[in-house]
N, C-alpha and C positions, 0 to 999 in steps of 0.2 A: 666484392668490395662495396656492393650496393648497400648492404646492411650497415657498413661502417659509416658511409655518408649519411644515411638516415639517422643513425645514432648521434652523430656529431650535430646535425641540424636540430634534433630534439633537445640535446643538451644545451645548445646555444639558446634555443627558444625558452627553455626552462629557466636559465640564468637571467635572461632579460625580464621575465615575469617576476622572478624573485626580487630583482631590483625594484620593479614597479611596486611590489607589495611593501618592500621596506620603505620606499618614499611615502606611500600612503600612511603606513602605521606611524612613521616618525614625524611627518610633516602635513599629513592630510592632503597630499598632492594626488589628484586623480582627475583624469580628463575624459573618461568614457561616458558618453550619453547614449540613451536608447530612445530616440524619437519615435520608433515604431510602436512603443507601448502607449502612446497617446495620452500621457498624463497619469496612467495607472500607477499605484504605489510600487516602488521598486527599491531594492537595496544593492549597492555596488558589491562586487565580489569580496571585498575586505572590510566592508562596513559592518559594525556591530549592530544587531537588532536592539530595539528598545521595547521590551515587553510591558504590557499594562494589565490591569485587572480584567479577568475574563468577562466578556460581554455575554448576555443571556438573551439571544434572539428567540422569539416564539412565533408560532403561526407562520404567516407569510413573510416575516421579516428576513431579509437576506443576511447571510453570514458576513462578517467584516473581513475584507481582503487585507487591510492594513494589519489587522491583528493576526491573521494567519501568517503574514510575512514576518512580523516581529516577535510573535509568541505572546503568551499570557500566563498569569498566575492566579491561584485561587487559595482557598483555605477551607477547612471542614465546615465552618459556619457559612461561608459564601457558597460553597458547593451545595449545601442543603437547600438553597434557593433555586438551583438549576433543576428543571424537570428531568425525571428519569436519569439520575446521575449516581455515580459511585465515587467515593473518596478512596483513592488507591495510593498506597505508599510503597516505595521501593528504596531501600537503603536510607530510610529516615526522611526521604523527600516525597511529598505527596502531590498528586494531580487529580483534578476533577474530570472524570471520564463520563461523557454523556452517551446515552444509547437511545435508540428508537425501536420500539417493539410493537408487534401486532399479533394477536391471537393467543397470548399466553393465558393459561388456565390458572385459577386461584388455587387449584390443588396440585396434582402432579403433572409434569410435562415430560412425557417419555422421550421426545426428541425436539430439537429446535434448529432452524437454519440460522447461521450467523454470517454476516458480510463485513469484510474489511476492504476499504477503498484504496485506490492508488494515491499517488502524490498529487497535490494541487500547486505546489511550488515548482516553478520551472526556472531554467537558466538560459540566458541568451548565449550566443557564441562567445561573448566576452565575459561570461560568468555573472552577469547582472541577474539578480533574483527577482522574480515577479510571480503573481498568482494567476492561474489559468482563468480564461474568460468564463468557463462554465461555472466556476465557483462563485462568481460575482452575482449570479442569478439564482443560486440554490438557497432554499429555506428549510427550516425544520418541517413545515407542512409537506413540502415536496418529498422529503425522505420518508416521513410517516406514510404518505400515500403509496410510495414505492414499496414499503414493507407490507402494507395491507394487500397490495396486488400480488406480491411474492408469496405471502402466506396463503392467499386464496388459491394460487396456482399449485402450491405444494400440498395443501391440506394440513399443514402443521405450523406452529408459531415461527415468526421470522424476526430477527434482531439485526440492527445495524449498530456496530460498535465504532464510535468515532475515535480515530487515532489521535495521539497527543498533538495539540495545537491547532486542530482543524475540526470543522463541523460541530462546534460547541464544546469540545474538550479543551481544558487548559494544557499548557506545555509548549514545547518548542518544535515546530515542524522543521525548523532548520537542523535540528539534531535528531535525525531519523536513521533507521536501519541498524540501530545500536542494540546492545543487550538490554538496556533500560527500557526501550520502547517495547521489546518483546516481553519483558517481565511485567510491564504495566498491563499489556493486553492479556497476558496469561492470568494475572491476578483478577482482572476485571471479569474474565470468563469464570473463574472460581466463585466470585461473588454473585454473579448472575445465576450460576448453577445452584447455589445455596438459596438465593432469594426466591427463585421460581421453581425449585425442585425439578431441575432439568436432569435427565438421566444421560443423554448423549447428544452430540452435536454433529451437524453437517456444516463444515466450514467452507466458505467461499471467499476467495481473494483475487482481486484484479491488480495486475502490475506489482507495485511495491506492497500492496496488500497480500499478494501471494507469498512474499517473504515471511510475513507474519503467520500465515496459515501453515507454511512449510515448517516454521520453527515450532508452532504448537503441535503439529503432527509428530515432530520429533520428541516432544516432551510429555504428551498427555495420553492417557489410556481410554478416554471417553469420546474419542472422535470416531464416529461410524464411517464418515466419508469426508473427503476434501476435494474441492474443485478449484483449479487455478485457471485464470485466463491471462495470457501474455505475462506469465509470472516471473517476477524477479527472484528466481530461486537458486541462482548460482552467482553469489556476490562477487567473488574474485574475478570471474570471467567478465561480468558486466562492467565492473570498475576499470578493468584493463582495456576493455573495448572503448570506453569513453575518455580514457586518459588524454589522448591527443586529438580527439575529434572536435573539441572546441578550441577557440583561439588561445585560451588560457589553460595550462595543464591542470588536470583534475586534482593532483596531489596538493596544489596550492589552494584549493577550494574546500577540501574536506580531508579527514584522516580515515582512509579506508581500513586501516588496521583496527579501528574501533567497531567495524561493522560485524554483524552476525551473519555467518554463511551457513544456510541450512544444510548444504552438502556435507559439512563436517560431521553432522550428527545423524545422518540417515540410519545408521546402525541401531539407533535407539527406538525406531518406529516399532510399534507393537506388532507381534506376529500371530497372536491367537485371541480373537480372529484377525485376519488381515483386514485393514481398512480399505474401503473403495477409494481409489485415487484417479482423478481425471485431470488431465492437462489439455488445455485448448490453446492452440498456437496458430498464428498466421506466419507462414514461412517468410513473408516479406516484411515482418515487423521491423520498424526503423527506430524503435525506442529501446526495447529489450531484445537483443539479437536472438534470432531463432536458435542458433547453435547452442546458446547457453541453456535454453529450455530443453533442447534435445539431450544435452549432456546430463541434466538432472534426471530425465526419464531413464537414461541408460544406467545411471548410478543406482536408481531405485531398483531396476531389474537385476542389476548385479548383486544387490543385497537380498534378492529373493522375493521382492515385492512384485505386484502385478498391475502397474499403472496402465490406464488407457490414454493414449495420446491421439487427440483428434485435431486434424488440420482444419482451420476455418478461415473465413474471409472477413477481414476488418476493413472498414472504409478508409480511403486515403485522406490525406497524403501519408500519414504516419503508419497506417495499417496496424494499429495497436489496440483500438478500443473493442474489446470482446466481453465486456462485463455482462451484457445482456445474454450472451451465450452461456456464461458461467452460471448465472442465476437460473436460467432455464434448465440446465443440466442438473443443478442441485435440487430443483423442484421435482424433476423426474426421478431422481434418486430417492427422494422422500416418498414418492409414490411406488417405489420398488420396481421401476421400469428396468428393462434389460439394457445392456450396453448397446445392442443394435438399435433399440428404440431411441436411445439418447442420441446416437449418431444421426439417425434419420431426422430427428427433431431439429438438431443443430444445422443440418444441411438445408432444411426449410428456412431457417433464419438467414443463412447465406444468400439464398435466393431473394428473400425479402429485402436484404441490404443492397441488392443490385449486382450481385456477382455475375 
């Protein structure tokens, strides 16, 4: 009967929050404050964002947290003013996708590293949206320097493709994990491939960036290798995990039915030749539960693929940030290092991080 009591409590909780949402939508009644944010821009769980024209930070100028929170729009003419950008259209609607590259040749580029970041929009226990502290101090120059270091480590070109709504791309970071975000990133990759004559990619994704990499792995034939760190690669399991872990039920904050789940299309991954696949996980991950990452690995193996699953140490308290591990693994793959050499290199990173 314990399960029945839990179900009743959850239903009662859901109904209370549905009433609160109705009051806010109908009358603007809302009494939740987040003093812990210290005056940072924030959006209540049911408040509509107010997008503006895309800002164009350059050099050491930081990205705009308020714009990441509310979203932005652009046009082909406006996008032409954005350094290293692509005007990408999906279903008749376009976005300006910015990228940061280092090491590209003017002729042919046989292979290139590509990185997709995780989310920068977070939610409090009460569903209030805000932007991560690290985003507030990030600039185009910082990303460019990061790509220069990564390219030097790997010996091949490196690109950072900014997801919609963040790091210089227009769009709505509020509306992520969807088929449209995947299609925007896929078409951006097509355009980069044509612009720079790139033959194959080594894709790297951290957290929600891992969902994009997994989706592209399902859809493309030009991915030589993919590396995931703390990857959000099993959407159904992760959304179920978070449904009642905040004060406000997840289904009132987003429509998980619109999300793309990479697990559903694992059977489409190319088989000849098999791509190299590396997943790097901390079993104590408190953001993307470890079992969801393990489930994806098992589904890959069940489909006849041969992923390498490496357990690593991410610093606390969230035990989630393993992007450095992923970039190091991708660089070693570009150098054609063995799986054992990659494991040893990541173990050294664990030690450096204080394990």
